[in-house]
N, C-alpha and C positions, 0 to 999 in steps of 0.2 A: 568576735567582738562586733557590735553594731552600734553606730552613732548617727545621730541626726545633726546636720550642720546648717546654720544660717550664714551663708558665705557673703561677706561684704565685698562689693565691687570697688577695688582700689586702684586698678590699673587697666589700660585698654588692651584689647586683643590686637595683635599685629600679624601681618602677612609679609613673607619674604617672596617677592616676585623676581625671578632670576633670569628669565630668558627674553628680555625686552630688546628688540632691535630698534635702535634710534637713528641709525644711518647706515648707508651702504657706500663703501669706498673701494678704490682699486686695490685688488689683492695681488697675489703672486706675480712679482715683477711687472705689475701694472696690467697684466693680461686678463685676470679673473676678478670676481667680485667678492668682497669681504664684508661681512656683517659686523658692525660695531654694537656691542651689547651693553646693557645697563641692568643692574639689580637694584630693586627698590624695597626698602622697609616702609610699609604703609599701614595705615589703620584700617580696621574692619569696615566693610561697606555699610554697616548699620549706622555709622557716623561719618558722613561725608562733608563735615565741616572743613572748609578750606584751611590748610595749615601752611606755615612757612616750611620751605624745603632747604636742606643742606646737601649740596653736591659734594661727594667725596672722591678724591683722586689718590690712589696709592702710588708709592714711589718704586724705584728700581733702576735709577740712573738713566732713565729714558730707554734702557735696553730691554727691560722686561717689566711686566705689570700683571696684576691679577685683581679684577674688580672686587673679589671677595676677601682680599687681604685686609684684615682688621675690621671687616664689616660687622662681625659679631659684637665687637666692643661698643658699637653705637646703638645697641638696642635700648640702652637707657635714655639716650637723646630722643629716640623715637617715642618712648613712653612719656617723655617730658613734653611732647606736643609737636615734634618735628617729623616731616617725611625725610628719609635719608635715601639719596640716590647715588649709587656708586657707578661711575661711568668708565668704560674702557676707552683707551686712546692708542693709536698706532705707535709702536716703538721704533727706535732709530734704526733697527735692522731692516724695517720695512721701508721707511721713508724719513728723511730728515725734517728738521724744523722748517716751516711753521706748521706742518701737518698735525702735530700733537695739540697745539693750541686751537687749530681749526676743529679738531674732533671734540675738544672740550666745549667749545662754543656751540657746536651742533647739538651736543647733549643738553645744554641749557635751553636752546631754542625749542628742542623737542619737548622738554618738560613744560614750557610755557604753552606750546600748542596743544598739549594733552593734559593740561592742568586739571580740568574737570574730572578726567578719568581716574586720576590718582589723588584727588582731593587736595590739590596744591593751590595756594594763593600765588598767582603769577607775579604779583607785585612784591613778594617777599621770598626771594631766592638768595641764599648765601652759598659760599663755596669754601671747601677745606681740603687740604692735602698735605702729604708728608714727603720730604726730600724732593725728588724730581716732581712728584705730585704737588708739593708745596710751592715749587717754582711755577708750575702751570696754574695753580690756584691764584697765586699772586698776580701772574701775568694776565689771567682772565679778568681779575678785579681791576687792574689799572688800565686795561684797554677797552673798558666799557663804552668809551666815547668815540671809538672808531669802528668802522665796519670792514676794515682791511682784512681781517682774519675770519670773516663770516663767509663760509662756503657751504654749498649743499642745499638741503631742504629747509623749509620753514623760515625763509629769509625775511618774511614779514614780521617775524618775532624778534625781540631784542635779545642779545646775548649778554647784556650787562647784569651784574649781580649787585646786591645791596650791602653785602658784608663779606669779609674774607678772613679765614683763619689759616695762617701759614705755619706749618711745623717744619722748622729747620730747612727751608728751601734755599737753594742758591739764588742770589740776587744780582751778581755781577759775573757773568760767564767769562768775560775777558780776563779778569784777574785769576780765575781758576785755570784758564788755558795757559797764561803766563807762568803760573806755578808748575804746571805739568811740563812745560817746555824746559824749565830749569832742572827738572828731575829726569828729563829725557824719557817721558812716559806718555803713552796714549791713554787719555782719559775719556769717560763717557761724554763729557761736554764737547769734546772735539768731534766725536762720532755723530752726535745729534745735529751738529752744525753742518754736516755733509760736505766737508772740505772747504768751508768758507770761514775758517777761524781767523784768517788774515783780513777779512772784510769787516772793518770796524763798524760801518753803518749797519751791516747785517747782524753782527753780534749785538750791537746796541738794541736792536729790536727784540732780542731775546732776553734782555735784562729788565726785570720789573722796575728797577730804580730809574730807568730811562723814561718811563711813561707816567710817573707819579705827577699828579696835578691837583688843582683845587677841587676837581670833581671826583677824585678818587674816593671810593667808599671806605667806611671804617675798617680797620685791621686789628686782628689779634695775632701776635707773633709769639711762638714758643720755640725755644732753642736750648739744647743742653750745653753747659759750659765746657764739657769735656768731649764735644763732638769730634770724632776722628775722621769723618768723611767730608762734611760741609763745615768749614771753619765758622766759628761763632760770629766772627766779624761780619759775615754776610747779613745776618739779621740786624746787627747794629747799623750797617749802612742803610738798610731798608727803613729802619726806625728813624734814622736821622733825616732821610729824604721825605718821609711822610710827615714828620714833625715840622720840617722847614716849609712844607706846602700847606700846613694848617689842617691836615687830615686827622680825624680822631684815630688814635692808635694806642693799644695796650701791648706791652712787651714783657714777657715773663722769661727769665733765664733760670734754668733748672740746675742747681748746684750738683755736681758730680755725675750728671747724666750724659751718656754717650749718644750716638746716632741711633734713632729708632729704639731707644732704651725703655725698659720697663716703667720708669717713672711717668712716661707720657700716657700710660693706660691706667692710671690710678684714679679713684673717685675725686680726689682733690682737683686734678686737671680736668676731669669731665665736668665738674661743677663750674670751673672757670669758663669752659667752652659753652656750656649751657647758658650761663648768665650772659655771656657776650652776645650770643645769637638771639636770646630772648629780648635783650635790650635793643639790638639793632634791627631785628626782623619782627619782633613781637611774637609772643607765644602765650597761650592760656588767657587770651583776651587782652594782653598788654598791647599798647601802641608802640610801634617802632620809634626809636629815637635817633 
């Protein structure tokens, strides 16, 4: 069989760039050097039009993470006009908080400093994460007005983001620790605090709701009503804090959905995420709102 085709160009070609070192931090017990890596889904070099970027942070209770977790699910967002950058951060077995937030902010600064290389518009960077990654995404969003957690290279660049999508992230670590103590259990939130769970001021710094203010960027919150890991109330508390501060916020509760459950990876949710970032960052020539 032989056929001649006139193929219509309907979608862009994408590259997956997987071995990008965006920072070097102390490794093994502080004695050695550890590379922090980033993987980027970007558009072909034939079209270097600057595009909005979404930074992705996977979860794992701050104890483990893999920058490729769920990355394949975001090819549709890349084809819709975004650059997707999945960033590594140090886990709590390496170093406690605030190192994780420092790593996330280092990734954002790297992307701004190298925006031309990856065809990113440095004025249009959003962040998205799930579970512990959702917590860090929210925390990066609400701390854009402080440089307290900016460490390392490219300090001339801002680590602020213009929009945040939080998938079922913890928002009040103090309440989670109290619940764990009642059950006489050691939980990941206690480990990432590095023995400072009794230091209220320190714990408050790790709570996204502590930093919410009038300059907080727009938020999209997604949470399953049957979440068995991070109680649904955490997203309600964040929504209430954002609403009280007058911040634009959209909150979707998923009926019957558990933690990291299949409903979060369906086309209906992808379209909600796409529309949110398109509105807030601009995509396809749209002006950010």
